N, C-alpha and C positions, 0 to 999 in steps of 0.2 A: 702472333708468328714471330719465329725467331729466325735469325740469319745462321746458317750452318755452312762451314767450309768443311769438305772431305779432300784431304791430301793422301795419296798413295804412292807407293814405289812396287812396281811389279816388273818382273823380267818374263813370266811365262804367259801373264795375263790372268792368272788365277785371283790376285788381289785386285787387279782393275775391275774384273768383273763383279767382285764383292762391293768395291767401292760404287760402281754404277748402280747395282741393285738398292744398296742402302740409299743413295741419291733419289732414286726414283721413289722409295718406300716413304722417306722423310719429306719429300717434296709432295709426294700425294696425300700427306696428312696436313698440307697447308703451310709447310715451312719453306722459306726461301733457301735453296742450296746452290752451292758451287762445287763440283768436283773437278780436282786439278791433279795432275799427274806431277810427281817431285821434280821430274826434269825439266818442268817448265815453270817452276816458282824460284823465287829468292827467298831467304829467311827474313830479311829486314822487314818487320812490320806485318808478317804474313797473316796475323789473327786478327789486325786492326779491322773494325768494322764487322766483326761477326761477334754472336753471342756464344757459339758453341764451334768445337773444331774437333774433328775425328780425323786419326791418323791411322793409314794403314800400309804396311811394311811386311813384305815376304823377307824372311831370314832363315838361315842355316848355321851350320857350324858344330864343328866336334869339340874343339877346345874352348871356343868362345862363341859369343853371338857375332854371326856376320850379316850385317844388314844388306838389303838391295842397293846396288850401287849408285842409282838415283838419289834414294832417299839418304844414304850415308852422306853424301854431300851437303843436303839440308840439314841433315842430324848435327853435322859439325859445326853448325851456325845456330842452333836452337836457341842460344841465350837471345838473339835478336829478333824472336818470331812474336813477341808482345803476348804471351800466353796468361800471363797474371790475371786473376779475375775471371777467366773464361772458363766454361764447361768443356771438359774434353772425355774423350773415349779413344780407345786404340782396337785395332782389330789386324788380323794377319791370315794369310792362308800358309800352308807349311806342309812338310814331309815328315811324319813321325818316326822316320828312321834315323833322324839326325837328333842328337844328344840334346840340343835346345831347340825342340819343337817349338815353332812360333815365339822364340825368344824376344824377338822384337817389342812384342806387345809389353813385357815386363820392363824393359830398358826404357822405353817410350813413356809409359806410365810413370815411372819413378821420375824421369826427366821432367816431364810435365809438371807432376806435383812439386817438384823442387823449384819450378819457375812460377808457382802460386796459381797453377790451374785447379780447379776442382774436378776430380775424376767422377764422372756421372755413373758409370757401369763398369764391373769387371771385364777386363779385355775378351774379345772374342778371339777364338784360337780355332781354326778348323782346317781339316785334312783336303788337300786339294782346292777344287774349283767350287763356284757357287752351286752349280748344278747338283753336286754331290753333297752340299752342305746346306741346300736352301732352307729347311725347317729352322736349322740352327740360326743362320744369319738372319730371317725373318724374324723369329724370336727376339732376337738381340735389338734388331732394329725397332720393334715393338717398344721394348724396354727403353731404348734412346727416346724415342717419341714421347712416351709418358714422362721421362726425366725433364725434357724441353718444355713440357705442358704443366710441370707441377712445380 
């Protein structure tokens, strides 16, 4: 059993729904899971005590990636989260009409890798909410579970 932390930033509830679904799926596979809103956490030592961390952040932007407000505050202090040596993966819901569709995934993966985390899976980028992307989210969740067990 692995201890998994899922942290999300969500304005409309789409990314929150995906985070909750992933938490249920990973927990159902026998892992201990904590799902937290970025608005309710601080960066200092955030990843301590966990084997793996998943970060979900909605994002948009035309000229550059703009992260969800609560998550941006956390991201500004990402150096302090203690990601080195942790398994990590990222997900986002978005709107493909924006130039940087789910761009937070790429930004977060690059930052986590730079902090010494091991990226388990290519990031999940979905249009809209969980109900409209259930198959993609569930498939990604199964790959994460396999990575945790392998």
